[in-house]
N, C-alpha and C positions, 0 to 999 in steps of 0.2 A: 678021413679027414678026422682028429682025435683029440680029445681033450685028455690034460691030467686034471685028476681030484686029488688034493693034497689034504683036503681035513682042513684048511685052514680056515678060521673063522673070524674075521676083522673085530679089532674091538669097540667095546662099544663106548659111543661118546660119554664123556663125563656128564654129569649133571651137577646143576647149582645146589647145594641142598641151601635150606632155606630153617633158622634157629626159630623154636616156636618155644612159650615160657610154660613150663611146668609146675610155676607156684598157682596154687587157687587165690581168687580174690575174695578180701576179707569180707565175712558177712555184711549185707544190707549195702555194697558199694556195687555200684553197676558194674560190671566183667568188660576190663579195657579190650580192645583191638588185640589180639595176641600176636598179629602178621601186620606189618608197615609194609608192601614191595614197594620196591622201587621202580618196577615194572606195569604199563599199562597195555591198555587194552581197544582199539579203535577199530570198528568193523566199518569198512566200504558201505557206500551206499549202494553198490550190487549185491552185499552181503544181508545189508541189512532188507531190501527188497525181500530175498530170498527166504530171511526167515520168517515175514509180513506173508508170504505166500504158502509157507508151509503152516503156519498156524491154521491160515484161511483154509489150506485141504484139509486141515485134521479135523476141522471141524465139520465140515460138509459131508453130506451121508457120501459113503462108496457105491451105494447102486443109486442110481435114476430113476424111480421106481414108477414114474410119468413111461419115460419112453421103454422099460420093459412091460406097461402094461399095453401101452401103443405096437409094440412088436407083438405081445401075446394076441390081441385082437386081428390085428393084419394077416398072421397064421392061421385062425380059427376062422378068419373069412375068405381066405384066399387070396389076396390083394399083398400079400407080402411077396418082392420082385425082388427077386438076386439081380446086380449089375457086375459083371464079370470084369467090365472095364475098367470099372473103380474101381473094384477088389487087387484088380492088376496092379493098378497105377499108384494105388496106397503099399501095396509090397514092396514095390522098387522104391518109392519113398523112402520107407523104413530102411530098407537095405543101403540105401544112399545114406541116410544120416550114422547107420551103424559103422559102416564103412569109413567115413570122418572124410 
């Protein structure tokens, strides 16, 4: 099987331009809105939920110090146990998620 490469690049879509005012507001007057767009944006409930989760996760610490301490103590005491069945099961589950 062969493919021909012709180097043609499809043209980019034309974007709508928005005019802005270059006039400065007179001294002492509050600056008026320069652009009044007719477009609006409304987030779906799912997008709003995702934004809330993102804010919550960004505020949470990246490392669970109590979990780290518990594993450290278990390693030092010799009580840390590895369960290969659980590891294999989770690896297969991750593979299924990634495969879609």
